[in-house]
N, C-alpha and C positions, 0 to 999 in steps of 0.2 A: 602810829602817828608821831611826827617829829615837831617839836615846838622850840622856839628860841627865847620866849618870854613867859614868865610865870602867869601873866594875865590871860594868855591864850589857852592855857591848859583847861580842859573841861572841869566843871565844878563837881563836887561830891567827894565823900571820904575815899581815901586811897592809901595803900601802902607805898612808902617812898624809900627807895634805895639810893644812897648818895655816894658819889665817888668819881674819880677820874676815869676809872675802868679802861685805862690804856692797855690794849692788847686783849681785853676780855679773856684773860687766862684762867687756868683751873681754879685759882683762888677766888677770882671774881665770880666764876660760875658756881662755886660752892656757896657763896653768899646769896647769889641771885636765886638759886634753887630753893633756899630757905625762905626768901622773901616771897617767891611765887607760891610756895606751899601755904604760907600764912594768908596771902591775898585770896587764894582759893577758899580757904576755910572761912574767911570773913566775907566772902562773896563781894570782894572789892577788886578794882584793877590795881596792878603794880605800875608805878611810875618810876623810871630811872632818871634821877637828877644828876647830870654830868656837866662837864666843862669842855669848851672848845676854844683854844687848844687845851690839852691836859695841863694842869697847874704847873708841873715842873718844867714843861716846855717853855712856858711864859716866864716863870720866876728864875729858872736856872739856865735856860737856853739849851736844855737837853733835847735830843731828838725824840720823835714820837714813834710808837709802834703802829698806830692806826690813825688815819685822818678820820674826820667825822663820818664820811660815807662808809668806810670800812667798819667803824665802831657800830654804827646803826645796823648794818647787816649782821654783824656778829651778835649784837644784843637781840635782834629779832630771831636769830637762830637758836638762842637759848629759850625764847618764848616771851620776851618782853615786847609789849605792843605800844606802850606810851613812853616817850623819851623827851625829856626837857634838856636841851644842850645849850646852856647859856654862854655867851661870848665871855671868855676870861681875858680881861685886859687890865690896864693900870687902874682904871676906875673901879672895876670889880674887886681887884686885889686890895684896895684901900677900904672896902666896906667893913664896918665893925661887925662883930659876931651877931649882934642883935638884929641887924638887917637880914642876915641869912635865916635867923629864926623866924622873922616875919614872912620870908618867902615860904617857909614850911607851913606856917599857919594859913597863909593865903591858899596854899595847895590842899589844905584840909587833910594833912597827914594824920592818919589814925595809928600808924606804926611807922617807925623809922629804922632802916637797916644801914649800918656802916661797918667798915672794917676797924679793927682795934687800933690802927695807926691813923685814923681819920682826924684831921684838924680843920678848922675853918675860921674865916674872918681875918682881919688885918693882923699881921704878925702871927698867924696860926694860933690866935689866942683862945679860940673856942674848941672845946672837946666834946666827946659823947655825953658827958654828964649834963652839959647845957641843953642838949637836945631833948632831954627828959621834960623840960619845961613846956615843950610843944606836944609830945606824944610819947608813949612807951617806946623805948629805944632798944633794939637788939644790936649789941656789939659782937660781931662775928670774929672769932679768933682767926689769925692768919693760918692758912693751910700750909703745911710743910711737906716737902718732898726732898729726898736726899739729904735730910738733916738740916735744911734751910727753908725759911719762908718763901713761898711763891710770890714774887713781887715783880712789878713791871721793870724796876731798876735792875733786878737780877737778870731778867731776860734781855734787856738792852746790853748789859755787859757781855753776856754770852754771844749775842749776835755781833757785837763789835770785834769779837775774837773769831768769828766765823763758825761758831759751834751751833750750827742750825739744828742738828739732831737733838741736842740737849734742850734747846729752846722749844722745839716741837713737843718734847715731853712735858714741859711746864705750861705750854699753851693749850695742849690737847688737840692740836692740829698743826700742819706745817705753817711756818711763817710765810707770809705773802706780801707782795707789793704789786702795784699796778701803775701803768703810765701810758701815755700816748706816744706812738711811734713817730719820731722826727727824723729828718734827713741827717745822715752822718757823712763821713768822708769816704765811704764805700771800701774801706780797707779790707773788711772781712770778705767782701765779694771778690776782691782782687786776690786774696789768699785762698779762695775756694770755699770759704765758709761764711756765707752772707749772714749778717746779724740785723736784728731789729734794735734800734737805739731808742730807749725809753726815757722820756722826760718825766721825772718824778720831783716831788716837793723836796727842796734842799734839806729840810729837817727830818725827812723820813729816814728811819734807821735802815740801812742796807748793810748786810754782812760782806766785808771785803773778801775777795777771792774768786775762785771758779767753782761752779756748782752744777750738779745734775738737778734739773728742774722740770716742772710741768708748767705749760703755758696755755692759756685759752683766751678766746675772744669770739667775735662774730665769725672768724675764719675757721673755728673749730678748736679742738684740743690736741696739743702736741707735746711730746717729750723733747727735752732740749738741754743745752748747756748755756749757763749764764756766766758772765764776767762782770764783777763789780770792782771798779778801781780806777786808777789814773792812766793806765796804759804806759808804764814806765819805759818800755822799749822804744816808744815814740816820743819820749820826753814830755808826756802829758802831765798836767797839774790838776785839772778839774775832774771830779768824780764822774765816771760814766757807768751806765747800766745797759749792757748789751746781751741779747739772747739769740742764740742760733737754734732754730727749730729743726729737729731731725725729720727729714722727709718732706719738708715744706718747700714749695716753689711758688713764688708770687710776690706781689708788693703789699706792704702793710702800712704805708704812710698814712697817718691820721687815724689809724685804728687804735682802740684801747686794748691793751694786753695785760692780763692778770697772770702773775708768776708765783709759783710756790717753790720754795727752796727745800730740796729733799736731802741732798748729800753733798758735803764739801769734797771736791776732788783735789784741790791744791790751793796754795796761796798765790796771789799775783806776784810775778817777779819780772825782772828785766832780762831780756835775751840779747845775745850779741848781734843778731841780725834778724831780718824779717823771715828768712828761710828757717832759722831756728825756731822762731815764733810759730810759723806755719806747721812745723813738725810737731811742736808741743800741742797745738790746737787739735791736730789729727789724733794725738794720743788722748786728749781730753774727751773728744767725741767717742772714741772707742771705749774709754772708761765709763762714760755715761751709758753707752749701749749695753755694756756688760752689766751695769747696775740695773738697768731696766729689763735686761734679758731679751733685747731685740737686735 
Protein backbone atom coordinates (compact mmCIF):
# COMPACT_ATOMS: atom_id res chain seq x y z
CA UNK A 1 0.00 0.00 0.00
CA UNK A 2 1.26 3.46 -0.94
CA UNK A 3 0.52 6.58 1.12
CA UNK A 4 1.49 10.23 0.73
CA UNK A 5 0.46 11.52 4.17
CA UNK A 6 1.30 10.31 7.66
CA UNK A 7 -2.35 10.48 8.73
CA UNK A 8 -3.35 7.93 6.08
CA UNK A 9 -1.02 5.18 7.30
CA UNK A 10 -2.80 2.40 9.25
CA UNK A 11 -2.51 2.69 13.03
CA UNK A 12 -0.52 0.29 15.15
CA UNK A 13 3.13 -0.31 16.08
CA UNK A 14 5.46 -0.82 13.16
CA UNK A 15 9.11 -0.93 12.20
CA UNK A 16 9.99 2.15 10.13
CA UNK A 17 12.89 2.37 7.67
CA UNK A 18 13.64 5.92 6.58
CA UNK A 19 15.58 7.20 3.56
CA UNK A 20 15.46 8.40 -0.02
CA UNK A 21 16.14 4.85 -1.29
CA UNK A 22 16.89 6.21 -4.78
CA UNK A 23 17.75 3.19 -6.89
CA UNK A 24 16.93 0.64 -4.15
CA UNK A 25 20.51 -0.55 -4.60
CA UNK A 26 22.33 -3.33 -2.74
CA UNK A 27 23.08 -1.02 0.19
CA UNK A 28 19.40 -0.19 0.55
CA UNK A 29 18.49 -3.86 0.22
CA UNK A 30 21.01 -4.73 2.95
CA UNK A 31 19.26 -2.28 5.32
CA UNK A 32 15.77 -3.38 4.33
CA UNK A 33 16.49 -7.07 4.84
CA UNK A 34 17.52 -6.33 8.42
CA UNK A 35 14.42 -4.21 9.01
CA UNK A 36 12.18 -6.90 7.52
CA UNK A 37 13.77 -9.56 9.73
CA UNK A 38 13.16 -7.54 12.90
CA UNK A 39 9.60 -6.72 11.81
CA UNK A 40 8.97 -10.44 11.38
CA UNK A 41 10.40 -11.15 14.84
CA UNK A 42 8.21 -8.45 16.38
CA UNK A 43 5.20 -9.60 14.33
CA UNK A 44 4.79 -6.03 13.08
CA UNK A 45 4.65 -4.58 9.57
CA UNK A 46 7.58 -2.71 8.03
CA UNK A 47 6.86 0.77 6.72
CA UNK A 48 9.33 2.50 4.40
CA UNK A 49 9.22 6.28 4.89
CA UNK A 50 10.70 7.86 1.77
CA UNK A 51 10.62 11.10 -0.19
CA UNK A 52 9.33 12.09 -3.62
CA UNK A 53 11.44 13.33 -5.27
CA UNK A 54 14.60 12.09 -3.53
CA UNK A 55 16.02 14.84 -1.32
CA UNK A 56 19.13 15.51 -3.42
CA UNK A 57 17.04 15.93 -6.56
CA UNK A 58 15.17 18.76 -4.85
CA UNK A 59 18.02 20.36 -2.91
CA UNK A 60 20.84 19.98 -5.45
CA UNK A 61 19.07 19.51 -8.75
CA UNK A 62 20.65 16.09 -9.28
CA UNK A 63 19.01 13.55 -11.54
CA UNK A 64 17.13 10.61 -10.06
CA UNK A 65 17.71 6.90 -10.59
CA UNK A 66 14.05 6.01 -10.02
CA UNK A 67 10.80 7.89 -10.13
CA UNK A 68 8.17 7.00 -7.54
CA UNK A 69 6.58 4.28 -9.67
CA UNK A 70 9.92 2.54 -10.20
CA UNK A 71 10.86 2.89 -6.52
CA UNK A 72 7.58 1.42 -5.31
CA UNK A 73 7.99 -1.57 -7.65
CA UNK A 74 11.56 -2.15 -6.46
CA UNK A 75 10.61 -1.86 -2.78
CA UNK A 76 7.79 -4.34 -3.27
CA UNK A 77 10.26 -6.65 -4.96
CA UNK A 78 12.34 -6.65 -1.77
CA UNK A 79 9.25 -7.51 0.29
CA UNK A 80 8.08 -4.10 1.53
CA UNK A 81 4.29 -3.77 1.61
CA UNK A 82 3.74 -0.38 3.32
CA UNK A 83 5.29 2.71 1.73
CA UNK A 84 4.90 6.33 2.80
CA UNK A 85 6.23 8.63 0.06
CA UNK A 86 5.90 12.21 1.26
CA UNK A 87 6.20 15.07 -1.25
CA UNK A 88 9.62 16.67 -0.72
CA UNK A 89 9.25 20.37 -1.49
CA UNK A 90 10.37 23.75 -0.14
CA UNK A 91 7.92 23.58 2.74
CA UNK A 92 9.03 20.10 3.77
CA UNK A 93 12.71 21.04 3.50
CA UNK A 94 12.16 23.89 5.98
CA UNK A 95 10.62 21.67 8.66
CA UNK A 96 12.60 21.53 11.92
CA UNK A 97 13.91 18.14 13.07
CA UNK A 98 11.27 17.93 15.79
CA UNK A 99 8.49 17.93 13.17
CA UNK A 100 10.02 14.82 11.61
CA UNK A 101 10.21 13.16 15.02
CA UNK A 102 6.52 13.92 15.48
CA UNK A 103 5.83 12.09 12.20
CA UNK A 104 7.59 9.02 13.56
CA UNK A 105 5.63 9.20 16.80
CA UNK A 106 2.36 9.49 14.86
CA UNK A 107 3.40 6.44 12.83
CA UNK A 108 3.88 4.54 16.12
CA UNK A 109 7.41 3.51 15.21
CA UNK A 110 8.60 0.72 17.50
CA UNK A 111 12.00 0.47 15.79
CA UNK A 112 13.65 2.85 13.35
CA UNK A 113 16.17 1.87 10.66
CA UNK A 114 18.42 4.40 8.90
CA UNK A 115 21.75 4.40 7.10
CA UNK A 116 24.78 5.82 8.87
CA UNK A 117 24.74 8.94 6.66
CA UNK A 118 21.07 9.78 7.33
CA UNK A 119 20.23 13.35 8.36
CA UNK A 120 16.88 15.09 8.57
CA UNK A 121 15.21 18.42 9.22
CA UNK A 122 16.05 21.96 8.14
CA UNK A 123 19.76 22.26 7.39
CA UNK A 124 20.14 18.50 7.93
CA UNK A 125 20.32 19.34 11.64
CA UNK A 126 18.90 16.05 12.91
CA UNK A 127 20.87 12.82 13.10
CA UNK A 128 20.32 9.21 14.19
CA UNK A 129 20.88 10.02 17.86
CA UNK A 130 17.77 12.23 17.88
CA UNK A 131 15.67 9.36 16.55
CA UNK A 132 16.33 7.46 19.77
CA UNK A 133 13.92 9.88 21.46
CA UNK A 134 11.14 8.19 19.48
CA UNK A 135 12.17 4.52 19.38
CA UNK A 136 15.23 2.26 19.48
CA UNK A 137 17.16 3.11 16.33
CA UNK A 138 19.29 0.78 14.23
CA UNK A 139 21.98 2.69 12.33
CA UNK A 140 23.03 0.36 9.51
CA UNK A 141 26.62 0.80 8.26
CA UNK A 142 27.02 1.56 4.58
CA UNK A 143 27.64 -1.55 2.49
CA UNK A 144 30.96 -1.45 0.62
CA UNK A 145 31.79 -3.07 -2.70
CA UNK A 146 35.03 -2.55 -4.57
CA UNK A 147 36.49 -0.66 -1.63
CA UNK A 148 33.85 2.09 -1.72
CA UNK A 149 30.42 2.54 -0.13
CA UNK A 150 27.42 1.62 -2.27
CA UNK A 151 25.59 4.94 -2.62
CA UNK A 152 23.10 6.41 -5.07
CA UNK A 153 25.57 9.20 -5.88
CA UNK A 154 28.21 6.62 -6.86
CA UNK A 155 25.75 4.89 -9.18
CA UNK A 156 24.70 8.21 -10.75
CA UNK A 157 28.35 9.02 -11.45
CA UNK A 158 28.90 5.62 -13.09
CA UNK A 159 25.83 6.01 -15.29
CA UNK A 160 26.81 9.50 -16.37
CA UNK A 161 30.00 7.90 -17.70
CA UNK A 162 28.06 5.10 -19.39
CA UNK A 163 29.43 2.41 -17.08
CA UNK A 164 26.20 0.44 -16.94
CA UNK A 165 27.79 -2.91 -16.10
CA UNK A 166 29.46 -1.47 -12.99
CA UNK A 167 26.19 0.21 -12.02
CA UNK A 168 24.43 -3.13 -12.39
CA UNK A 169 26.89 -4.66 -9.91
CA UNK A 170 25.89 -2.06 -7.29
CA UNK A 171 22.17 -2.13 -8.04
CA UNK A 172 21.87 -5.89 -8.07
CA UNK A 173 20.02 -5.70 -11.39
CA UNK A 174 20.37 -3.89 -14.73
CA UNK A 175 19.69 -0.17 -14.68
CA UNK A 176 16.35 0.59 -16.28
CA UNK A 177 14.23 3.38 -17.66
CA UNK A 178 10.78 3.61 -19.15
CA UNK A 179 8.89 6.02 -21.33
CA UNK A 180 6.00 6.42 -23.71
CA UNK A 181 6.74 6.20 -27.43
CA UNK A 182 6.27 9.54 -29.18
CA UNK A 183 6.56 10.46 -32.82
CA UNK A 184 10.02 11.45 -34.03
CA UNK A 185 11.41 12.51 -37.38
CA UNK A 186 11.50 8.94 -38.79
CA UNK A 187 15.24 9.18 -39.51
CA UNK A 188 15.86 5.67 -38.20
CA UNK A 189 13.24 4.28 -40.54
CA UNK A 190 14.79 6.10 -43.50
CA UNK A 191 18.16 4.63 -42.57
CA UNK A 192 16.68 1.14 -42.36
CA UNK A 193 16.68 0.91 -38.57
CA UNK A 194 13.33 2.15 -37.21
CA UNK A 195 13.47 3.34 -33.61
CA UNK A 196 11.00 3.96 -30.82
CA UNK A 197 11.51 7.47 -29.44
CA UNK A 198 10.82 7.44 -25.70
CA UNK A 199 9.64 10.45 -23.72
CA UNK A 200 11.19 10.33 -20.24
CA UNK A 201 11.34 12.75 -17.31
CA UNK A 202 14.11 15.33 -17.94
CA UNK A 203 15.68 14.58 -14.53
CA UNK A 204 15.81 10.82 -15.06
CA UNK A 205 19.45 9.73 -15.22
CA UNK A 206 20.17 8.16 -18.60
CA UNK A 207 23.63 6.89 -19.54
CA UNK A 208 24.94 8.62 -22.69
CA UNK A 209 26.02 6.40 -25.54
CA UNK A 210 24.90 3.32 -27.47
CA UNK A 211 23.89 0.14 -25.65
CA UNK A 212 22.71 -3.42 -26.02
CA UNK A 213 19.38 -3.47 -24.20
CA UNK A 214 16.29 -5.49 -23.45
CA UNK A 215 12.93 -3.79 -23.94
CA UNK A 216 9.46 -4.89 -23.02
CA UNK A 217 5.88 -3.72 -22.97
CA UNK A 218 2.43 -4.82 -24.03
CA UNK A 219 4.00 -5.75 -27.38
CA UNK A 220 6.25 -8.38 -25.77
CA UNK A 221 9.94 -8.55 -24.91
CA UNK A 222 12.72 -7.83 -27.39
CA UNK A 223 16.45 -7.42 -27.51
CA UNK A 224 17.65 -4.19 -29.04
CA UNK A 225 20.02 -1.27 -29.39
CA UNK A 226 19.46 2.02 -27.56
CA UNK A 227 20.97 5.41 -28.22
CA UNK A 228 20.98 8.14 -25.57
CA UNK A 229 22.29 11.51 -26.66
CA UNK A 230 21.80 14.60 -28.77
CA UNK A 231 22.41 13.06 -32.23
CA UNK A 232 25.41 15.31 -33.04
CA UNK A 233 25.51 14.18 -36.69
CA UNK A 234 22.22 16.04 -37.14
CA UNK A 235 23.28 19.03 -35.05
CA UNK A 236 20.91 18.11 -32.24
CA UNK A 237 20.98 19.74 -28.80
CA UNK A 238 18.17 18.06 -26.82
CA UNK A 239 18.66 14.67 -25.20
CA UNK A 240 16.95 11.86 -27.10
CA UNK A 241 16.31 8.27 -26.01
CA UNK A 242 15.77 5.93 -28.98
CA UNK A 243 15.51 2.15 -29.12
CA UNK A 244 15.73 -0.16 -32.13
CA UNK A 245 14.09 -3.52 -31.41
CA UNK A 246 15.66 -6.53 -33.10
CA UNK A 247 13.11 -8.46 -35.15
CA UNK A 248 10.18 -6.18 -34.35
CA UNK A 249 7.83 -4.88 -37.03
CA UNK A 250 4.93 -2.62 -36.16
CA UNK A 251 3.92 0.69 -34.62
CA UNK A 252 4.47 1.53 -30.96
CA UNK A 253 3.16 5.10 -30.68
CA UNK A 254 1.58 5.66 -27.29
CA UNK A 255 2.96 2.41 -25.88
CA UNK A 256 4.96 2.34 -22.64
CA UNK A 257 8.35 0.71 -23.13
CA UNK A 258 10.64 -0.45 -20.32
CA UNK A 259 14.33 -0.65 -21.17
CA UNK A 260 17.19 -2.37 -19.32
CA UNK A 261 20.74 -1.28 -20.16
CA UNK A 262 22.97 -4.35 -20.41
CA UNK A 263 26.21 -3.45 -22.23
CA UNK A 264 27.76 -0.29 -23.59
CA UNK A 265 28.67 -0.64 -27.24
CA UNK A 266 30.24 2.78 -27.85
CA UNK A 267 30.00 6.47 -27.09
CA UNK A 268 27.83 8.75 -29.19
CA UNK A 269 29.82 10.65 -31.78
CA UNK A 270 29.44 12.85 -34.83
CA UNK A 271 29.69 11.25 -38.29
CA UNK A 272 30.60 13.03 -41.52
CA UNK A 273 27.45 11.89 -43.35
CA UNK A 274 24.20 10.01 -42.93
CA UNK A 275 25.71 7.14 -44.90
CA UNK A 276 28.54 6.88 -42.39
CA UNK A 277 25.98 6.97 -39.56
CA UNK A 278 23.95 4.24 -41.25
CA UNK A 279 27.05 2.04 -41.58
CA UNK A 280 27.85 2.52 -37.90
CA UNK A 281 24.29 1.69 -36.82
CA UNK A 282 24.56 -1.54 -38.81
CA UNK A 283 27.75 -2.33 -36.89
CA UNK A 284 26.01 -1.51 -33.60
CA UNK A 285 23.19 -3.91 -34.44
CA UNK A 286 25.68 -6.65 -35.27
CA UNK A 287 27.56 -5.98 -32.02
CA UNK A 288 24.30 -6.29 -30.09
CA UNK A 289 23.41 -9.52 -31.89
CA UNK A 290 26.84 -10.91 -31.03
CA UNK A 291 26.37 -9.92 -27.38
CA UNK A 292 22.99 -11.66 -27.25
CA UNK A 293 24.13 -14.59 -29.39
CA UNK A 294 21.32 -14.16 -31.92
